[in-house]
C-alpha positions in Angstrom: 115.5 141.9 174.1 112.7 142.8 176.6 111.9 145.9 174.6 111.7 143.8 171.4 109.3 141.5 173.2 107.0 144.3 174.4 107.1 146.0 171.0 106.2 142.7 169.3 103.4 142.1 171.7 102.0 145.6 171.1 102.3 145.2 167.3 100.6 141.8 167.5 97.8 143.3 169.7 97.1 146.2 167.3 97.1 143.8 164.3 94.8 141.5 166.2 92.4 144.3 167.0 92.3 145.4 163.4 91.9 141.9 161.9 89.2 140.9 164.4 87.3 144.1 163.9 87.3 143.5 160.1 86.2 139.9 160.4 83.6 140.8 163.0 82.1 143.4 160.7 82.0 140.9 157.8 80.6 138.1 159.9 77.8 140.3 161.3 76.3 140.3 157.9 76.2 136.5 157.9 73.9 136.2 160.9 73.8 136.3 164.7 75.1 132.7 165.1 78.5 133.6 163.8 81.2 133.9 166.5 84.6 135.5 166.0 87.4 135.2 168.5 91.1 136.0 168.5 94.1 136.0 170.8 97.8 136.4 171.1 99.9 134.2 173.4 103.4 135.2 174.3 105.8 133.8 177.0 109.2 134.1 178.6 110.8 130.8 179.8 113.9 130.2 181.9 115.3 126.7 182.2 117.7 126.5 185.2 119.7 123.9 183.3 120.7 126.8 180.9 119.5 125.2 177.7 116.2 124.9 175.7 114.0 122.6 177.8 113.1 119.0 176.8 109.7 117.2 177.3 107.9 120.4 176.5 105.2 120.8 173.9 105.1 124.5 173.1 107.2 126.4 175.7 110.4 125.2 174.1 112.7 128.2 174.3 115.1 129.1 177.2 115.8 132.7 178.2 113.8 134.1 175.3 110.7 136.1 174.8 108.6 134.2 172.3 105.4 134.4 170.4 103.7 131.1 171.1 100.5 131.5 169.2 98.3 134.0 167.5 94.9 132.7 166.5 91.8 133.9 164.7 88.7 131.7 164.8 85.4 132.1 163.0 82.6 129.6 163.8 78.9 129.3 162.9 77.0 126.8 165.1 74.2 125.0 163.2 70.7 125.4 164.6 67.3 124.2 163.9 66.6 127.3 161.8 70.0 127.2 160.1 71.3 123.6 160.0 74.6 124.2 158.1 77.6 125.7 159.9 81.3 125.3 160.2 84.5 126.5 161.8 88.0 127.7 160.8 90.9 128.4 163.1 94.0 130.2 161.7 97.2 129.8 163.7 100.6 131.6 163.6 103.7 131.2 165.8 105.9 128.5 167.1 102.9 126.5 168.3 101.6 126.3 164.8 105.0 125.1 163.6 105.2 122.4 166.3 101.6 121.1 165.8 102.2 120.8 162.0 105.8 119.4 162.3 104.8 115.9 161.3 102.2 116.9 158.7 102.9 114.8 155.6 101.6 117.5 153.2 104.4 119.5 151.6 102.6 122.8 151.5 103.4 124.9 154.6 99.9 126.5 154.6 98.3 123.5 156.3 100.2 124.1 159.6 98.4 127.5 159.8 94.9 125.8 159.6 94.4 124.3 163.0 90.7 123.5 162.2 88.5 123.8 159.1 85.3 121.8 158.9 81.7 122.0 157.8 78.9 121.1 160.2 75.4 119.8 159.6 72.7 119.5 162.2 71.1 116.3 160.8 68.6 116.0 163.6 68.0 117.9 166.9 70.4 115.4 168.5 72.8 114.4 165.7 75.6 116.7 164.3 78.0 115.7 161.5 81.3 117.5 161.0 83.5 116.9 158.0 87.1 118.3 157.6 90.0 118.9 159.9 89.5 119.2 163.7 91.5 119.0 166.9 91.6 115.6 168.7 89.0 114.8 171.3 91.6 112.9 173.3 93.3 114.3 176.4 92.6 116.6 179.3 94.3 119.7 177.7 94.1 121.6 174.5 96.3 123.6 172.2 95.2 127.0 173.5 97.0 127.8 176.8 94.2 129.9 178.3 91.7 127.0 178.1 94.0 124.9 180.3 94.6 125.1 184.1 98.4 125.3 183.6 100.4 127.3 181.1 102.7 124.5 180.0 101.2 121.3 178.6 101.6 117.9 180.2 104.0 115.3 178.9 101.0 113.2 178.0 99.5 116.0 175.9 102.7 116.6 173.9 104.0 113.1 173.5 101.3 110.4 174.1 98.3 111.6 172.0 97.7 113.2 168.6 97.0 116.9 168.0 94.4 116.7 165.2 92.6 114.6 162.7 91.0 114.9 159.3 87.8 113.1 158.4 84.2 112.6 159.6 82.9 113.2 163.2 79.4 112.3 164.2 78.1 113.6 167.6 74.8 112.4 169.2 73.3 113.9 172.3 71.5 110.9 173.9 70.3 113.0 176.8 71.4 116.0 178.9 73.7 113.7 180.8 75.2 111.5 178.0 76.7 112.3 174.5 78.4 109.9 172.1 80.7 110.6 169.2 82.2 108.4 166.5 85.1 109.3 164.1 86.5 108.0 160.8 89.7 109.8 160.1 92.9 109.6 158.0 95.1 109.0 161.0 97.1 110.9 163.6 98.3 114.5 162.6 97.8 114.2 158.9 95.6 116.4 156.8 95.9 114.1 153.8 95.8 110.3 153.7 99.1 108.5 153.7 97.8 104.9 153.1 94.6 103.0 152.2 93.6 102.4 155.9 91.5 104.5 158.1 91.6 105.2 161.8 88.4 104.9 163.8 87.6 106.5 167.2 84.8 106.7 169.7 84.0 109.0 172.6 81.5 109.0 175.5 80.9 112.0 177.7 78.9 111.3 180.9 77.8 114.0 183.4 76.1 112.1 186.3 75.8 115.4 188.2 76.6 119.0 187.7 79.8 118.5 189.6 81.1 115.3 188.0 82.1 114.7 184.3 83.5 111.5 182.9 85.1 111.3 179.4 86.3 108.2 177.6 88.1 107.9 174.3 89.4 105.0 172.2 91.2 105.3 168.8 92.8 102.6 166.6 94.1 102.1 163.1 96.8 100.7 160.9 98.7 103.8 160.1 102.4 104.0 160.8 105.4 101.9 159.7 107.2 102.1 163.1 110.0 99.6 162.4 110.5 100.5 158.7 109.6 97.1 157.3 107.3 98.6 154.7 104.1 97.4 156.4 101.6 99.5 158.3 101.5 98.7 162.0 98.5 98.9 164.4 98.4 101.9 166.7 95.7 102.2 169.3 95.1 104.4 172.4 92.7 104.5 175.3 92.2 107.8 177.1 89.9 108.9 180.0 89.4 112.1 181.9 87.5 112.6 185.2 86.7 116.0 186.7 84.9 116.8 189.9 84.0 120.1 191.5 84.4 119.8 195.3 83.0 123.3 195.6 82.5 126.5 193.6 86.2 127.3 194.1 88.0 123.9 194.2 88.0 121.4 191.3 89.9 118.2 190.8 90.8 116.4 187.5 92.5 113.2 186.5 93.7 112.0 183.1 94.9 108.5 182.1 96.3 107.3 178.8 97.4 103.8 177.6 98.6 103.2 174.1 100.1 100.4 172.1 101.9 100.1 168.8 103.2 97.2 166.8 106.9 96.7 165.9 108.4 99.7 167.6 111.8 100.8 166.3 113.6 100.4 169.6 112.5 96.8 170.1 111.1 95.6 166.8 108.2 94.3 168.9 104.9 95.6 170.0 105.2 98.0 172.9 103.0 100.2 175.1 103.2 103.6 176.8 101.0 104.9 179.6 100.7 107.8 181.9 98.6 109.5 184.5 98.2 113.1 185.5 96.3 114.6 188.5 95.2 118.3 188.6 93.8 120.7 191.1 92.6 124.2 190.7 91.5 126.7 193.4 89.8 130.0 192.5 91.2 132.0 195.4 89.7 135.3 194.1 87.6 136.3 191.1 90.8 137.4 189.3 93.3 134.9 190.8 93.5 131.1 190.7 96.1 128.6 191.7 96.6 125.3 189.8 98.8 122.3 190.2 99.6 119.2 188.1 101.6 116.1 188.9 102.1 113.3 186.3 103.9 110.0 185.8 104.6 108.5 182.4 106.1 105.2 181.4 107.6 104.9 178.0 110.2 102.2 178.8 108.9 99.6 176.2 110.1 101.2 173.0 110.4 105.0 173.1 107.1 105.9 171.4 107.1 109.1 173.5 110.8 109.6 172.7 111.7 109.2 176.4 112.4 105.5 176.5 112.0 105.4 180.3 109.8 106.7 183.1 109.4 110.4 183.9 107.6 112.6 186.4 106.6 116.2 186.3 105.3 118.6 188.9 103.8 122.0 187.9 102.5 124.9 190.0 100.7 127.8 188.3 99.5 131.2 189.5 96.8 132.5 187.1 96.0 136.2 187.1 93.2 138.0 185.3 94.6 141.5 184.7 91.7 142.7 182.7 88.7 141.2 180.8 90.9 140.6 177.8 94.4 140.1 179.4 95.7 137.3 181.6 99.1 136.4 183.0 100.4 133.1 184.4 103.5 132.5 186.5 104.5 128.9 186.5 107.2 126.8 188.2 107.8 123.3 186.8 110.1 120.5 187.8 110.7 117.5 185.5 112.7 114.4 186.5 113.6 111.1 184.9 115.0 107.8 186.2 118.1 108.0 184.1 120.1 110.9 182.6 118.0 112.5 179.8 118.2 116.2 180.1 121.2 118.3 179.3 122.8 121.2 181.3 124.6 124.3 179.9 127.9 122.4 179.8 126.5 119.6 177.6 126.5 117.1 180.5 123.6 114.8 181.2 121.2 115.4 184.2 118.1 113.8 185.6 116.3 117.0 186.6 114.9 120.0 184.8 113.6 122.9 186.9 112.1 125.9 185.0 110.1 129.1 185.5 107.7 130.6 182.9 105.7 133.8 182.5 102.9 133.6 180.0 100.6 136.5 178.7 97.4 136.0 176.7 95.5 138.9 175.2 92.2 137.8 173.7 89.1 139.1 172.0 85.7 137.5 171.9 
């Protein structure tokens, strides 16, 4: 099995090099503002309970070498001399399957298009994007290498959306403040499923070079949670704060609070919330340590599928092996107030310890 994993990684690496080289050669003819990037993300995970882990977003396999994500992205940033641009991200692997699992469109092709939008620089401060784009909500993103930890938080996987389709307007008020507004179809749907729209707003404030504050709010009548044939209100508030104590040590916090009408479990409105705290220490230029601790409360109605409170503690050792290759070794311990996880004998348990090795090979 290990040989198959290594062989698959090498094949994916060669295919990635060939594909990126071809696209880079073609994009070079389009202008200097076109950027091409690509990567392959593979992992091995071991859940000490002996079964596939729960409360995980993308690292969902136990005792298996897995291709999480292979991505190719092409982007053209609009400028004053060339005001039209756009971006497309093509994804393959189990991560693409999971992100697109609730996509209402029947055609499987949409799960492979993480983002696809056209950009227009309307003024020097205002940019309009139209199409499909990842959500602005949360402290983490789909690509593992852009996060501090390899695994995603419970909040990222269960409390917030992955993507939206619609219109995004971003306005740079100043160097320290930017505002964005969104009108989209809903949560995780490329095509519209009803006559209502979801609206969202974001503010990013950087009072200093060390401190960044991000606030998001999203609301819309989108989902029939209790099956009564009527669309129910779904709204969410999200905020992230990051602060660099020094050049090596950075802290971050993320808070989410959401509410939905007529949840299935209670046939009444219910809320869910959670908080996560992060720390990252750059011990050496090629080595960093990161930690995450979070608490989530889904006891009102099971919107996050937990139906109770849960906690998670994650410790990650991040190694840069080469300019284009990184490895992460991660221990994670999840726990709940009541039996939720399952052991290898099928019995319930409150705890879930696991160990993961993730490798990312990327090209920019």
